[in-house]
Residue frames as a rotation matrix with the C-alpha (Angstrom) as fourth column:
UNK 1
-0.356 0.326 -0.876 60.00
-0.144 0.907 0.397 15.08
0.923 0.268 -0.276 -8.86
UNK 2
0.415 0.613 0.673 57.56
-0.796 -0.115 0.595 14.19
0.441 -0.782 0.440 -6.03
UNK 3
-0.437 -0.576 0.691 58.66
-0.848 0.519 -0.104 11.76
-0.299 -0.632 -0.715 -3.23
UNK 4
0.420 0.667 0.615 55.94
-0.385 0.745 -0.545 9.36
-0.822 -0.009 0.570 -4.24
UNK 5
0.897 -0.014 -0.441 57.26
-0.439 0.075 -0.895 9.22
0.046 0.997 0.062 -7.76
UNK 6
0.079 -0.997 -0.018 60.90
-0.883 -0.061 -0.466 8.82
0.463 0.053 -0.885 -6.62
UNK 7
-0.217 0.023 0.976 60.00
-0.720 0.671 -0.176 5.92
-0.659 -0.741 -0.129 -4.31
UNK 8
0.657 0.630 0.414 58.20
-0.190 0.669 -0.718 4.08
-0.730 0.393 0.559 -6.96
UNK 9
0.801 -0.388 -0.455 60.82
-0.541 -0.143 -0.829 4.78
0.256 0.910 -0.325 -9.58
UNK 10
-0.155 -0.917 0.367 63.62
-0.986 0.118 -0.122 3.51
0.068 -0.380 -0.922 -7.28
UNK 11
-0.070 0.235 0.969 61.85
-0.467 0.851 -0.240 0.27
-0.882 -0.469 0.051 -6.52
UNK 12
0.875 0.447 0.187 60.96
-0.038 0.447 -0.894 -0.40
-0.483 0.775 0.407 -10.26
UNK 13
0.470 -0.794 -0.386 64.57
-0.846 -0.281 -0.453 0.46
0.251 0.539 -0.804 -11.28
UNK 14
-0.470 -0.739 0.483 65.83
-0.877 0.455 -0.157 -2.20
-0.104 -0.497 -0.861 -8.90
UNK 15
-0.300 0.487 -0.820 63.06
-0.419 0.705 0.572 -4.62
0.857 0.516 -0.007 -9.91
UNK 16
-0.969 0.191 0.156 61.56
-0.070 0.394 -0.916 -5.04
-0.236 -0.899 -0.369 -6.30
UNK 17
-0.287 0.881 -0.375 58.40
-0.887 -0.097 0.451 -6.51
0.361 0.462 0.810 -7.66
UNK 18
0.615 0.633 -0.470 56.31
-0.428 0.768 0.476 -9.15
0.663 -0.091 0.743 -5.99
UNK 19
0.910 -0.174 -0.377 58.57
0.358 0.788 0.501 -11.75
0.210 -0.590 0.779 -4.31
UNK 20
-0.274 -0.962 -0.003 61.76
0.855 -0.242 -0.459 -9.65
0.440 -0.128 0.889 -4.54
UNK 21
0.862 0.470 0.188 61.66
0.277 -0.749 0.603 -7.11
0.424 -0.468 -0.776 -1.67
UNK 22
-0.302 -0.950 0.081 63.85
0.450 -0.217 -0.867 -4.95
0.840 -0.226 0.493 0.31
UNK 23
-0.246 0.237 -0.940 63.76
0.952 -0.124 -0.280 -3.27
-0.184 -0.963 -0.195 3.70
UNK 24
0.805 0.580 0.128 62.05
0.592 -0.798 -0.110 0.13
0.038 0.164 -0.986 4.13
UNK 25
0.569 -0.585 -0.578 65.41
0.079 -0.661 0.746 1.67
-0.819 -0.470 -0.330 5.17
UNK 26
-0.490 -0.723 0.487 67.04
0.534 0.193 0.823 0.54
-0.689 0.664 0.292 1.99
UNK 27
0.076 0.533 0.843 64.30
0.974 -0.221 0.052 2.10
0.214 0.817 -0.536 -0.11
UNK 28
0.931 0.255 -0.261 64.85
0.324 -0.906 0.272 5.41
-0.167 -0.338 -0.926 1.93
UNK 29
0.060 -0.960 -0.274 68.53
0.516 -0.205 0.832 5.60
-0.854 -0.191 0.483 1.21
UNK 30
-0.537 -0.404 0.741 69.68
0.843 -0.279 0.459 8.31
0.021 0.871 0.490 -1.06
UNK 31
0.511 0.754 0.412 66.98
0.602 -0.657 0.454 10.79
0.613 0.016 -0.790 0.08
UNK 32
-0.324 -0.609 0.724 68.33
-0.170 -0.716 -0.677 13.99
0.931 -0.343 0.128 1.82
UNK 33
-0.821 -0.003 -0.571 68.08
0.520 0.409 -0.750 13.60
0.236 -0.912 -0.334 5.66
UNK 34
-0.840 0.533 -0.101 65.42
-0.386 -0.718 -0.580 16.38
-0.381 -0.448 0.809 6.09
UNK 35
-0.216 0.763 -0.610 63.05
-0.932 0.026 0.362 14.51
0.292 0.646 0.705 3.84
UNK 36
-0.905 -0.215 -0.368 63.29
-0.134 0.963 -0.233 10.91
0.405 -0.162 -0.900 5.53
UNK 37
-0.768 0.634 0.092 60.22
0.026 0.174 -0.984 11.43
-0.640 -0.754 -0.150 7.64
UNK 38
0.076 0.763 -0.642 58.15
-0.809 -0.329 -0.487 12.49
-0.582 0.556 0.593 4.61
UNK 39
-0.431 -0.223 -0.875 59.62
-0.743 0.638 0.203 9.63
0.513 0.737 -0.440 2.52
UNK 40
-0.993 0.111 -0.041 58.60
0.114 0.802 -0.586 7.08
-0.033 -0.587 -0.809 5.40
UNK 41
-0.303 0.934 -0.187 54.97
-0.276 -0.274 -0.921 8.67
-0.912 -0.228 0.341 5.44
UNK 42
0.023 0.430 -0.902 54.73
-0.984 -0.149 -0.097 8.40
-0.176 0.890 0.420 1.69
UNK 43
-0.810 -0.406 -0.423 55.81
-0.448 0.894 -0.001 4.68
0.378 0.189 -0.906 1.90
UNK 44
-0.838 0.534 0.109 53.06
0.074 0.310 -0.948 4.14
-0.540 -0.787 -0.299 4.37
UNK 45
-0.083 0.776 -0.625 50.52
-0.635 -0.525 -0.567 5.82
-0.768 0.350 0.536 2.06
UNK 46
-0.271 -0.172 -0.947 51.65
-0.934 0.287 0.215 3.57
0.235 0.942 -0.239 -0.84
UNK 47
-0.984 -0.077 -0.161 51.14
-0.044 0.979 -0.200 0.51
0.173 -0.190 -0.966 1.16
UNK 48
-0.472 0.879 -0.068 47.51
0.033 -0.059 -0.998 1.69
-0.881 -0.473 -0.001 2.28
UNK 49
0.154 0.535 -0.831 46.84
-0.837 -0.376 -0.398 2.36
-0.525 0.757 0.390 -1.45
UNK 50
0.634 0.013 0.773 48.14
0.117 0.987 -0.112 -1.17
-0.764 0.162 0.624 -2.31
UNK 51
0.826 -0.438 -0.356 50.85
-0.481 -0.216 -0.850 0.06
0.295 0.873 -0.389 -4.67
UNK 52
-0.331 -0.942 -0.046 53.32
-0.745 0.291 -0.600 -1.48
0.579 -0.165 -0.798 -2.34
UNK 53
0.685 0.448 -0.574 53.19
-0.007 0.792 0.610 -4.88
0.728 -0.414 0.546 -0.58
UNK 54
-0.156 -0.717 0.679 54.82
-0.903 -0.175 -0.392 -5.27
0.400 -0.674 -0.621 2.85
UNK 55
0.712 0.209 -0.670 55.85
0.046 0.939 0.342 -8.33
0.701 -0.274 0.659 4.81
UNK 56
0.624 -0.588 0.514 57.92
-0.714 -0.163 0.681 -9.06
-0.317 -0.792 -0.522 7.90
UNK 57
0.802 -0.539 -0.257 61.33
0.268 0.710 -0.651 -10.68
0.533 0.453 0.714 6.98
UNK 58
-0.154 -0.959 -0.236 64.43
0.671 0.074 -0.738 -10.93
0.726 -0.273 0.632 9.04
UNK 59
-0.212 0.113 -0.971 62.81
0.937 -0.259 -0.235 -8.97
-0.278 -0.959 -0.051 11.82
UNK 60
-0.736 -0.097 -0.670 62.24
-0.029 -0.984 0.175 -5.97
-0.677 0.148 0.721 9.59
UNK 61
0.381 0.924 0.007 59.39
0.081 -0.025 -0.996 -4.73
-0.921 0.380 -0.085 7.41
UNK 62
-0.789 -0.586 0.183 60.19
0.227 -0.001 0.974 -5.31
-0.570 0.810 0.134 3.65
UNK 63
0.250 0.869 -0.427 58.40
-0.232 -0.374 -0.898 -3.83
-0.940 0.324 0.108 0.77
UNK 64
-0.756 -0.485 0.440 57.99
0.325 0.305 0.895 -4.43
-0.568 0.820 -0.073 -2.88
UNK 65
-0.652 0.567 -0.503 55.89
-0.749 -0.586 0.310 -3.12
-0.119 0.579 0.807 -5.76
UNK 66
-0.064 0.722 0.689 52.59
-0.180 0.671 -0.720 -4.84
-0.982 -0.170 0.087 -6.16
UNK 67
-0.891 -0.380 0.248 52.53
0.125 0.319 0.940 -6.77
-0.436 0.868 -0.236 -9.55
UNK 68
-0.211 0.929 0.305 48.97
0.944 0.275 -0.184 -6.31
-0.255 0.249 -0.934 -9.86
UNK 69
0.771 0.412 -0.485 49.29
0.346 -0.911 -0.225 -2.48
-0.534 0.005 -0.845 -10.01
UNK 70
-0.182 -0.972 0.146 52.44
0.632 -0.002 0.775 -2.52
-0.753 0.233 0.615 -12.17
UNK 71
-0.241 0.085 0.967 50.68
0.923 -0.289 0.255 -0.82
0.301 0.953 -0.009 -15.11
UNK 72
0.873 0.482 0.072 49.33
0.389 -0.779 0.492 1.90
0.293 -0.401 -0.868 -12.89
UNK 73
0.538 -0.744 -0.397 52.89
0.302 -0.270 0.914 2.42
-0.787 -0.612 0.080 -11.45
UNK 74
-0.369 -0.623 0.690 54.44
0.880 0.005 0.475 2.52
-0.300 0.782 0.546 -14.95
UNK 75
0.222 0.453 0.863 52.04
0.773 -0.622 0.127 5.29
0.594 0.639 -0.488 -15.91
UNK 76
0.953 0.144 -0.267 52.78
0.294 -0.656 0.695 7.20
-0.075 -0.741 -0.668 -12.67
UNK 77
0.353 -0.907 -0.231 56.64
0.319 -0.116 0.941 7.11
-0.880 -0.406 0.248 -13.14
UNK 78
0.160 -0.315 0.936 56.91
0.975 -0.097 -0.199 8.01
0.153 0.944 0.292 -16.87
UNK 79
-0.460 -0.551 -0.696 58.76
0.579 -0.781 0.236 11.21
-0.673 -0.294 0.678 -17.20
């Protein structure tokens, strides 16, 4: 499974959509330490592609799935 798909699947499974968000470091939990740099880069790419929304909250950047792209996300994470 690609890192991109794994990140989207994790956020979808925990229902981090729209107003419900989590810190980037929480989204990175569970990935092997050698891949963490790649995971962070993929999260940045997903934000640029507007699959993820980002906002500052509690002094950290929080992310959530973009509800306007939820159909595209569902298609991408289907096994």
